[in-house]
C-alpha positions in Angstrom: 64.2 129.4 85.9 64.0 127.3 89.0 65.8 123.9 89.0 63.5 121.2 87.5 63.4 119.2 90.8 62.0 122.1 92.8 58.7 121.9 90.8 58.3 118.2 91.4 55.3 117.2 93.6 57.2 115.0 96.0 54.2 114.6 98.4 52.1 113.2 95.6 54.8 110.7 94.7 55.1 109.5 98.3 51.3 109.2 98.7 51.1 107.0 95.6 53.9 104.8 97.0 52.2 104.6 100.4 49.0 103.5 98.8 50.8 100.9 96.7 52.7 99.6 99.7 49.5 99.2 101.8 47.8 97.4 99.0 50.8 95.1 98.6 50.8 94.4 102.3 47.1 93.4 102.2 47.8 91.1 99.2 50.7 89.4 101.0 48.6 88.9 104.1 45.9 87.2 102.0 48.5 84.6 101.3 49.8 84.4 104.9 52.9 86.4 104.0 54.5 89.5 105.6 55.6 92.1 103.1 57.8 93.8 105.7 59.6 90.7 106.7 62.1 91.3 104.0 62.4 95.1 103.4 64.9 94.7 100.5 62.3 92.6 98.6 59.5 95.1 99.5 61.6 98.0 98.2 62.4 96.1 95.0 58.7 95.7 94.3 58.1 99.4 95.0 61.1 100.6 93.0 59.4 100.2 89.6 56.4 102.2 90.7 58.8 104.9 92.1 60.1 105.4 88.6 56.6 105.4 87.1 55.0 107.9 89.5 58.1 110.2 89.4 57.9 110.3 85.6 54.1 110.8 85.9 54.5 114.0 88.0 57.5 115.2 86.0 55.0 115.2 83.1 53.2 117.9 84.9 56.3 120.0 84.3 57.6 118.7 81.0 56.2 117.2 77.8 58.6 114.4 76.9 59.5 112.2 79.9 60.5 108.6 79.3 61.1 105.7 81.7 63.3 102.7 81.1 65.3 101.4 84.1 67.0 98.6 82.1 70.7 98.0 82.9 72.8 100.8 81.5 69.7 102.9 80.7 68.5 105.9 82.7 65.5 105.3 85.1 64.0 108.5 83.8 64.9 110.7 80.8 63.5 114.2 80.5 64.0 114.9 76.8 62.8 118.5 77.1 66.0 119.4 78.9 68.1 116.4 78.0 68.3 115.4 81.7 68.6 111.9 83.2 67.4 111.0 86.7 68.2 107.9 88.7 65.6 106.8 91.3 66.5 104.7 94.3 64.6 103.6 97.5 66.1 102.1 100.7 65.0 101.2 104.2 68.6 101.1 105.4 70.2 98.3 107.4 70.1 97.7 111.2 73.3 97.2 113.2 73.7 97.3 117.0 70.3 99.0 117.4 70.9 101.8 114.9 70.0 102.2 111.2 72.5 103.2 108.6 71.8 104.2 105.0 74.3 103.1 102.5 73.2 104.9 99.4 74.3 102.9 96.4 74.5 102.9 92.6 75.7 100.7 89.8 79.4 101.6 89.5 79.6 100.7 85.8 76.7 103.0 85.0 78.0 106.1 86.9 81.4 105.6 85.2 79.9 105.3 81.8 77.5 108.3 82.3 80.2 110.3 84.0 77.6 112.5 85.8 74.1 111.7 86.9 71.3 113.2 89.0 69.8 110.9 91.7 66.7 110.9 93.9 66.9 108.6 96.9 63.8 107.9 98.9 64.7 106.8 102.5 61.9 105.1 104.3 61.2 103.4 107.6 60.0 99.9 108.2 56.3 101.0 108.6 56.6 103.0 105.3 55.0 106.0 106.9 58.0 108.3 107.4 60.4 109.5 104.7 63.5 111.5 103.9 63.9 112.3 100.2 67.3 113.3 99.0 68.2 114.8 95.6 71.8 114.8 94.4 72.8 116.9 91.4 75.6 115.8 89.2 77.1 112.9 91.1 80.2 111.3 89.5 82.2 108.2 90.2 84.3 110.2 92.7 81.2 110.4 94.9 81.1 106.6 95.3 83.5 104.0 96.7 84.9 101.4 94.4 82.6 98.3 94.6 83.5 95.9 97.3 84.1 92.2 96.5 80.8 90.4 96.3 78.8 93.6 95.9 77.8 92.6 92.3 79.0 96.0 91.0 77.0 98.0 93.5 79.0 101.0 94.8 78.4 102.7 98.1 78.1 106.5 98.2 81.1 108.5 99.6 79.0 110.9 101.6 81.8 113.2 102.5 81.8 114.3 98.9 78.3 113.6 97.8 76.3 115.3 100.6 77.8 118.6 99.4 75.5 118.2 96.3 72.4 117.2 98.3 69.1 119.0 98.4 66.3 117.6 100.7 62.9 117.3 99.0 61.2 115.8 102.2 62.6 115.6 105.7 66.1 116.8 106.3 69.5 115.9 107.6 72.1 117.2 110.1 75.8 116.7 110.3 76.4 114.7 113.5 79.9 116.1 113.9 78.6 119.7 114.2 75.8 118.7 116.5 78.1 116.9 118.9 80.7 119.8 118.8 77.9 122.2 119.7 77.0 120.1 122.7 80.6 120.0 123.9 80.9 123.8 123.5 77.7 124.3 125.5 79.2 122.0 128.2 82.3 124.2 128.3 80.1 127.2 128.8 78.2 125.4 131.6 81.5 124.5 133.3 82.6 128.2 133.2 79.3 129.2 134.9 79.9 126.5 137.5 83.5 127.7 138.1 82.3 131.3 138.6 79.6 130.1 141.0 82.1 127.9 143.0 84.6 130.7 143.2 81.9 133.1 144.5 81.0 130.5 147.2 84.7 130.2 148.2 84.9 134.0 148.6 81.7 134.2 150.6 82.9 131.4 152.9 86.3 133.0 153.2 84.7 136.2 154.4 82.3 134.4 156.8 85.0 132.2 158.2 87.7 134.8 158.2 90.1 132.7 156.1 93.6 133.9 155.2 94.3 135.1 151.6 96.7 132.2 151.0 94.0 129.6 151.9 91.5 131.4 149.7 93.9 131.5 146.8 94.7 127.8 147.1 91.0 126.9 147.1 90.4 129.0 144.0 93.5 127.5 142.3 92.3 124.0 142.9 88.9 124.9 141.6 90.4 126.4 138.4 92.6 123.3 137.9 89.5 121.1 138.1 87.8 123.3 135.5 90.9 123.3 133.2 91.0 119.5 133.2 87.3 119.3 132.2 87.8 121.9 129.4 91.0 120.2 128.1 89.1 116.9 127.9 86.3 118.5 126.0 88.7 120.3 123.7 90.3 117.0 122.8 86.9 115.5 121.9 86.0 118.6 119.9 89.3 118.3 117.9 88.6 114.6 117.3 85.2 115.3 115.9 86.5 118.2 113.8 89.0 115.9 112.1 86.6 113.0 111.5 84.8 112.5 108.2 81.3 114.0 108.5 78.6 111.7 109.8 75.0 112.3 109.1 71.6 111.9 110.8 68.6 111.8 108.5 65.4 113.3 109.8 62.3 111.4 108.6 58.9 113.1 108.4 55.4 111.8 108.1 53.2 112.8 105.2 50.8 115.6 106.0 47.2 114.7 106.7 44.4 116.7 104.9 43.8 118.8 108.0 47.5 119.8 108.1 47.1 121.9 105.0 50.3 120.3 103.8 52.3 121.8 106.6 55.1 119.8 108.2 54.7 118.9 111.9 57.9 118.6 113.8 56.2 116.1 116.2 55.9 113.7 113.3 59.7 113.5 112.6 62.3 111.1 113.6 66.1 111.3 113.7 67.6 108.2 111.9 71.2 108.0 112.7 73.7 107.0 110.0 77.3 106.3 110.9 78.5 106.1 107.3 
């Protein structure tokens, strides 16, 4: 039997949330207010509906689905399979021109429950692109101890938790791996450049009737220059191999009717996250 989350209509959930956000935005504007001026407040307003519509579409799969969301209580309880699901939504926080997503939970709750499933909806400011992450069986070890002043909110330890992640919309890449690939490609490009330069040296040596010693010296200098570049790249690669994994979340727009619910890569954004 497929995992329960794989049957969930995530597109329908997101469309309901988009409709609600647009209506909230219009309501705020009627009172000369900007809903998106404070994204934390906006998401708090949407959060209750996130739980409601998630439960609504889970009822297309199961019979007995309850919502609560009170402190210490599960956001959603699927009684058919005795499964609890926590629902979160975040727009991230901006710092030095980039956006980071500190996926959080209530630390007391995760310690009490010992293990919980989570669905995080990551959204952009315009609320038209999303990345939806599902985590199965997170424990307190997948979160940092709450910082002073965090009011019991614990930040996800992504090095551990992302191993349990399944994307329901959008995707993510490990930045370390992407950067290492670029460095490896640069090393390959340097080797091509070296071979080309050595070939030019040999051609010029033949045309100019240079001695073997002079040719050997020129090739040696060229190889030393290449070795320095490769050594520098190897050090950078080693550094990224030893760093904790860093992630880039890839946000995608919802499909339009003419898209036949297919994903369009032109409608996706990479949102960098240094945590």
